[in-house]
C-alpha positions in Angstrom: 17.3 -6.2 -31.1 19.0 -8.8 -33.3 17.5 -12.2 -34.1 15.2 -12.1 -31.1 17.9 -11.1 -28.7 18.3 -7.7 -26.9 21.4 -5.8 -26.1 20.6 -4.4 -22.7 23.5 -1.9 -22.5 22.3 -0.2 -25.7 18.8 0.1 -24.2 20.2 1.5 -21.0 22.3 4.1 -22.9 19.3 5.1 -25.1 17.0 5.7 -22.1 19.9 7.4 -20.3 20.2 9.8 -23.2 16.5 10.6 -23.3 15.5 8.2 -26.0 12.5 5.7 -26.0 12.3 2.0 -26.1 9.9 0.4 -28.6 7.0 -1.7 -27.3 8.6 -4.8 -28.7 11.8 -4.0 -26.9 9.9 -3.6 -23.6 8.2 -6.9 -24.1 11.5 -8.7 -24.9 13.3 -7.0 -22.0 10.7 -7.9 -19.4 10.5 -11.5 -20.7 14.3 -11.8 -20.5 14.4 -10.4 -17.0 11.7 -12.8 -15.7 13.7 -15.6 -17.3 16.9 -14.5 -15.5 18.6 -13.6 -18.7 19.0 -10.0 -17.7 20.9 -9.5 -14.4 19.6 -7.2 -11.6 22.4 -4.7 -12.0 21.4 -4.0 -15.6 17.7 -3.7 -14.7 18.7 -1.4 -11.8 20.6 0.8 -14.2 17.7 1.0 -16.6 15.3 1.8 -13.7 17.6 4.7 -12.6 17.6 6.0 -16.2 13.8 5.9 -16.1 13.8 7.8 -12.8 15.7 10.6 -14.5 14.3 10.5 -18.0 10.7 9.2 -17.5 8.7 7.2 -20.0 6.6 8.3 -23.0 2.9 7.4 -22.9 3.6 4.6 -25.4 6.4 3.3 -23.3 4.3 3.4 -20.2 1.5 1.4 -21.8 4.0 -1.1 -23.2 5.8 -1.6 -20.0 2.6 -2.0 -18.0 1.3 -4.6 -20.6 4.6 -6.5 -20.6 4.6 -6.7 -16.8 0.9 -7.7 -16.7 1.4 -10.5 -19.1 4.7 -11.7 -17.8 3.0 -14.6 -16.1 -0.5 -16.0 -15.5 -3.4 -13.7 -14.9 -6.1 -14.0 -12.2 -9.1 -14.8 -14.5 -12.2 -14.0 -12.4 -14.7 -13.0 -15.0 -17.0 -15.9 -14.2 -16.5 -15.7 -10.4 -19.5 -16.8 -8.3 -19.3 -16.1 -4.6 -21.3 -18.6 -2.5 -23.5 -19.2 -5.5 -24.4 -15.5 -6.0 -22.2 -14.3 -8.9 -21.1 -13.3 -11.3 -20.0 -10.4 -9.1 -18.2 -7.1 -9.4 -14.5 -7.4 -8.4 -13.0 -4.4 -6.7 -9.6 -3.6 -5.1 -7.9 -0.7 -3.5 -4.2 0.2 -3.6 -2.2 2.7 -1.6 0.9 4.4 -3.0 2.6 3.8 0.3 2.7 5.5 3.6 3.6 5.2 7.3 0.9 3.8 9.5 -1.4 3.1 6.6 -3.4 0.0 7.5 -6.6 0.8 5.6 -6.4 -2.4 3.4 -6.8 -4.5 6.5 -10.2 -2.8 7.2 -11.4 -2.3 3.6 -11.0 -5.8 2.3 -13.4 -7.5 4.8 -15.7 -4.4 4.8 -16.3 -4.5 1.0 -16.7 -8.3 1.0 -19.8 -7.8 3.2 -21.4 -5.5 0.6 -21.9 -7.6 -2.5 -18.5 -7.4 -4.2 -15.6 -9.7 -4.4 -12.2 -8.4 -3.1 -9.2 -10.1 -4.7 -6.6 -8.0 -2.9 -3.0 -8.6 -4.1 -0.6 -6.6 -1.9 3.1 -6.0 -1.4 5.7 -5.9 1.3 7.4 -3.0 2.9 9.1 -0.6 0.4 11.6 1.9 1.5 10.4 3.7 4.6 6.8 2.5 4.2 5.2 -0.6 5.6 3.6 -3.4 3.5 0.3 -5.1 3.9 1.7 -8.5 3.6 4.2 -7.9 6.4 1.3 -6.7 8.6 -0.9 -9.7 7.8 2.0 -12.1 8.5 2.2 -10.6 12.0 -0.9 -12.7 12.7 0.3 -16.1 13.8 0.1 -18.6 11.0 -1.4 -16.2 8.4 -0.4 -17.4 4.9 -0.1 -14.8 2.2 1.5 -17.2 -0.3 -1.6 -18.8 -1.8 -1.7 -20.1 -5.4 -4.1 -18.5 -7.8 -6.3 -21.6 -7.7 -6.4 -21.5 -3.9 -7.1 -17.8 -3.9 -10.0 -18.3 -6.2 -11.5 -21.0 -4.1 -11.3 -18.7 -1.1 -13.0 -15.9 -3.0 -15.8 -18.2 -4.1 -16.3 -19.2 -0.5 -16.1 -16.0 1.5 -15.6 -13.2 -1.1 -12.2 -11.9 0.1 -8.6 -12.9 -0.2 -5.4 -11.0 0.7 -2.3 -12.5 -0.9 1.0 -11.5 -2.3 2.4 -11.9 -5.8 3.1 -15.5 -6.7 5.6 -16.7 -9.2 2.7 -17.2 -11.5 1.2 -13.7 -11.3 3.0 -10.7 -12.7 6.5 -12.1 -11.9 8.2 -9.1 -13.5 6.7 -6.7 -11.0 7.6 -9.1 -8.1 11.2 -8.9 -9.1 11.2 -5.2 -9.9 9.4 -4.3 -6.7 12.1 -5.8 -4.6 14.9 -4.4 -6.8 13.5 -0.8 -6.6 13.3 -1.0 -2.8 17.1 -1.5 -2.5 18.4 0.6 -5.4 16.9 4.1 -4.8 14.5 3.8 -7.7 11.2 3.9 -5.9 10.2 7.5 -6.5 9.3 7.5 -10.2 5.8 8.2 -11.5 6.0 5.8 -14.5 7.6 3.0 -12.4 5.0 3.4 -9.7 2.2 3.5 -12.2 3.4 0.5 -14.1 4.0 -1.5 -11.0 0.6 -0.9 -9.5 -1.5 -1.1 -12.6 0.2 -4.3 -13.9 -0.8 -6.1 -10.7 -4.2 -4.7 -10.5 -5.2 -5.2 -14.1 -4.0 -8.8 -13.8 -6.7 -9.4 -11.2 -9.6 -9.0 -13.8 -11.0 -6.1 -11.7 -14.1 -4.2 -12.6 -13.3 -1.4 -10.2 -10.2 0.0 -8.5 -9.7 2.8 -6.0 -6.2 4.4 -5.5 -5.1 6.1 -2.3 -2.4 8.5 -3.5 -0.4 9.7 -0.6 1.1 13.1 -0.8 3.4 15.2 1.5 6.7 14.8 3.2 6.3 11.1 4.0 5.1 10.0 0.5 7.1 8.7 -2.4 5.5 11.6 -4.3 5.8 14.6 -2.1 4.6 17.3 -4.5 0.8 17.6 -4.5 0.8 18.6 -8.2 2.8 15.4 -9.0 0.4 13.3 -7.0 -2.4 14.5 -9.3 -0.3 13.6 -12.3 0.3 10.1 -10.9 -3.5 9.7 -10.3 -4.4 10.8 -13.8 -1.7 8.5 -15.2 -3.0 5.4 -13.4 -6.6 6.2 -14.1 -5.8 6.4 -17.8 -4.2 3.0 -17.7 -7.1 1.5 -15.8 -9.9 3.0 -17.8 -8.2 2.0 -21.1 -8.4 -1.6 -19.9 -12.1 -1.4 -18.9 -11.6 -1.0 -15.2 -13.4 1.9 -13.5 -10.7 3.7 -11.6 -11.0 6.4 -9.0 -8.2 8.1 -6.9 -8.2 10.0 -3.7 -5.3 12.2 -2.7 -4.7 11.8 1.1 -2.2 13.4 3.5 1.1 11.7 4.3 2.8 14.7 6.0 2.1 12.7 9.2 1.5 9.0 9.8 -2.1 7.7 9.4 -3.5 6.7 12.8 -1.3 6.1 15.8 0.3 2.7 15.3 3.3 2.4 13.0 4.8 -1.1 12.7 3.4 -4.5 11.7 1.7 -6.1 14.7 0.9 -2.6 16.2 -1.0 -1.8 13.0 -2.9 -5.0 13.0 -4.0 -4.2 16.6 -5.2 -0.8 15.5 -7.0 -2.2 12.4 -8.8 -4.6 14.6 -9.8 -1.7 16.8 -11.1 0.0 13.7 -13.1 -3.0 12.7 -14.7 -2.8 16.2 -15.6 0.8 15.6 -12.8 2.3 17.8 -10.1 3.3 15.4 -8.4 6.7 15.3 -10.6 9.4 13.6 -8.1 10.0 10.8 -7.8 6.3 10.0 -11.5 5.8 9.9 -12.2 8.9 7.8 -9.8 7.8 5.1 -11.1 4.2 5.3 -14.7 5.2 4.9 -13.9 7.6 2.0 -12.0 4.9 0.2 -14.7 2.3 0.9 -17.4 4.5 -0.4 -15.6 5.0 -3.7 -14.9 1.3 -3.9 -18.6 0.7 -3.9 -19.0 3.4 -6.6 -16.2 1.9 -8.7 -17.8 -1.5 -8.4 -21.0 -0.1 -9.8 -23.1 -0.9 -6.7 -24.3 2.7 -6.4 -23.4 6.0 -7.9 -24.5 7.9 -4.8 -21.4 8.4 -2.6 -23.5 9.3 0.5 -25.4 6.0 0.2 -22.1 4.2 -0.3 -20.6 5.9 2.8 -23.6 4.8 4.9 -23.1 1.2 3.7 -19.5 1.0 4.6 -20.1 2.6 8.0 -22.9 0.1 8.5 -20.8 -3.0 8.3 -18.6 -1.7 11.0 -21.5 -0.9 13.3 -23.1 -4.3 12.8 -19.9 -6.2 13.4 -20.1 -7.9 10.0 -16.7 -6.6 8.8 -15.0 -7.9 12.0 -16.6 -11.2 11.5 -15.5 -11.4 7.8 -11.9 -10.4 8.9 -11.9 -13.3 11.4 -13.2 -15.6 8.7 -10.5 -14.5 6.3 -7.8 -15.0 8.9 -8.9 -18.5 9.7 -9.3 -19.4 5.9 -5.7 -18.3 5.4 -4.2 -20.4 8.2 -4.1 -17.6 10.8 -5.1 -17.8 14.4 -8.6 -16.4 14.6 -8.2 -16.0 18.4 -5.9 -13.1 17.7 -8.8 -11.1 16.3 -10.7 -11.4 19.6 -7.5 -11.2 21.7 -4.9 -9.0 20.0 -2.5 -9.7 22.9 -1.8 -12.9 20.9 0.0 -10.8 18.3 3.8 -10.4 18.6 4.9 -7.8 21.2 8.4 -6.4 21.6 10.0 -6.8 25.0 11.2 -3.2 25.4 9.0 -0.2 25.4 10.3 3.3 26.0 8.6 6.8 25.8 9.6 9.7 23.7 8.9 12.9 25.6 9.2 16.6 24.8 11.6 18.9 26.6 9.5 22.0 25.9 5.9 23.2 25.9 4.3 24.3 22.7 2.3 23.1 19.7 3.2 19.9 17.7 4.2 21.5 14.4 5.1 18.3 12.5 5.2 14.5 13.0 7.2 13.7 9.9 6.5 10.1 8.6 9.8 9.5 6.8 12.1 9.5 9.9 9.6 7.5 11.8 9.5 5.0 9.0 13.3 4.9 8.9 13.4 4.4 12.7 11.1 1.4 12.3 13.3 -0.1 9.6 16.3 0.4 11.9 14.4 -1.4 14.7 14.0 -4.4 12.3 10.4 -3.7 11.3 11.3 -3.1 7.7 13.9 -4.0 5.1 17.3 -2.7 4.2 17.8 -5.6 1.8 15.2 -7.4 -0.3 15.7 -10.8 1.4 15.8 -9.4 5.0 13.5 -10.9 7.6 11.1 -8.5 9.4 10.5 -8.3 13.1 6.7 -8.0 13.3 6.7 -6.9 17.0 8.6 -3.6 16.8 7.4 -0.2 16.0 6.2 3.2 17.2 2.9 4.3 18.8 2.2 8.0 18.5 0.6 10.0 21.2 0.4 13.3 19.4 -0.8 14.9 16.2 0.1 18.2 14.4 -1.7 21.1 16.1 -1.9 19.5 19.5 -0.6 21.6 22.5 1.8 19.8 24.8 3.6 20.6 28.0 7.2 19.9 28.9 7.6 16.2 29.7 4.5 15.1 27.8 4.7 11.8 26.0 4.9 12.2 22.2 5.3 8.5 21.3 6.3 5.1 22.5 9.0 3.0 20.9 8.7 -0.8 21.0 12.0 -2.5 20.4 13.9 -5.7 20.7 16.7 -4.4 22.8 17.5 -1.4 25.0 20.1 -0.1 22.6 17.6 -0.2 19.7 15.0 1.6 21.8 17.5 4.3 22.8 18.5 4.9 19.2 14.9 5.1 18.0 13.8 7.4 20.9 16.6 9.8 20.0 15.7 9.8 16.3 12.0 10.3 16.8 12.6 12.9 19.5 14.6 14.9 16.9 12.0 14.4 14.2 8.9 15.6 16.0 8.9 19.4 15.9 7.5 21.5 18.7 6.8 25.2 17.9 4.0 27.7 17.9 1.7 26.9 14.9 1.0 23.8 12.8 -0.4 23.8 9.2 -1.0 20.1 8.3 -2.2 19.1 4.9 -5.9 18.4 4.4 -6.6 14.7 5.2 -8.3 14.1 1.8 -7.6 16.9 -0.7 -8.7 15.7 -4.2 -10.8 13.1 -5.9 -9.7 12.1 -9.4 -11.9 10.3 -11.9 -12.1 9.9 -15.7 -14.2 13.0 -15.7 -11.6 15.2 -14.0 -10.3 16.4 -10.6 -12.5 17.6 -7.7 -11.0 19.7 -5.0 -12.4 18.4 -1.6 -10.9 21.1 0.7 
């Protein structure tokens, strides 16, 4: 640093060689990047150096703080929902997975239970889907609210689901897109700083993290998933936000639907009480801990009963419909999901041999969806909401020759044929399956509980 300026190549070289950047250097670097004084190619080089060299604890805290304060913050300490408040403010974040649509269920569920849910989400990253892309599959749904508009909606109905605006954590908005297209997604410190900078900018009192692990996760090693959870819990608790993490399986997609509009349909089915068993189990577990993190109850069994209750009563579906309408979406799509986009071509994936489904690997399925147009190869690429894959099998299931394993929904016959071939190669048929436990660990400030 010299007279308030930074020499970015020297910072890149130092991190590349295993050195550390001082907190003041992180603050100056992030401020300059947000102001477009540091080009993407230099930030990409630094991100790659972090992938290989990591960050010290001091660097991680400094980077997270610099990103959190790179723009306005969502000040909700005095929030009063429909005249009730002040209220606990709780959010949930998934580290990323294929078929993971739990946020679409959890936000309206928790808003029915005496907490405010200011959920700020992201778009598709790498082979994984993004909550914003799924929401925008609902005709008219607007995820680009200002902070003022988001607050007004929270005060009225207790829930809002939006993306990062230019005014909120702009550093992460830029870095998130950059990492997606430069091979720098899979880094514990970058993941932790990205997530926690956004969440801590929401003035949360509670946060629950869904840490995916397995072959389809950004962090595939279960031991590293625990490290990531502990890292983020440390950042959250240090800022006064009660933080809890669950480690959940991503060695197969969650639920059956993979792809934006398909996942919205499945989420609506879940809100009606008819979602796939694995999706609902993860949703209820996360929802129970969201109530605990919010301070509503310390009894997880009581919390579990409460989140299941708002599904049975229909209250969660009603709140989802209200949120869709509040954000400009067509509420008729909630009652008639056929109004959601649907791809014109559907083709089955079948098995040539009998046996047991050994593996349904999420990563090639996610890549197939990206190739169909349902994800991004470039940061500014448009997404086709209608395309995707519906699975008809799970690991451990016995199948006969000719059985349907999945259905591909595509824009063209050529796209469908390519995806059918890719998914047919990916799903493994053999004699025995050994999938990961659906929910393996619960991490809190007190330590790690093994749940299997």
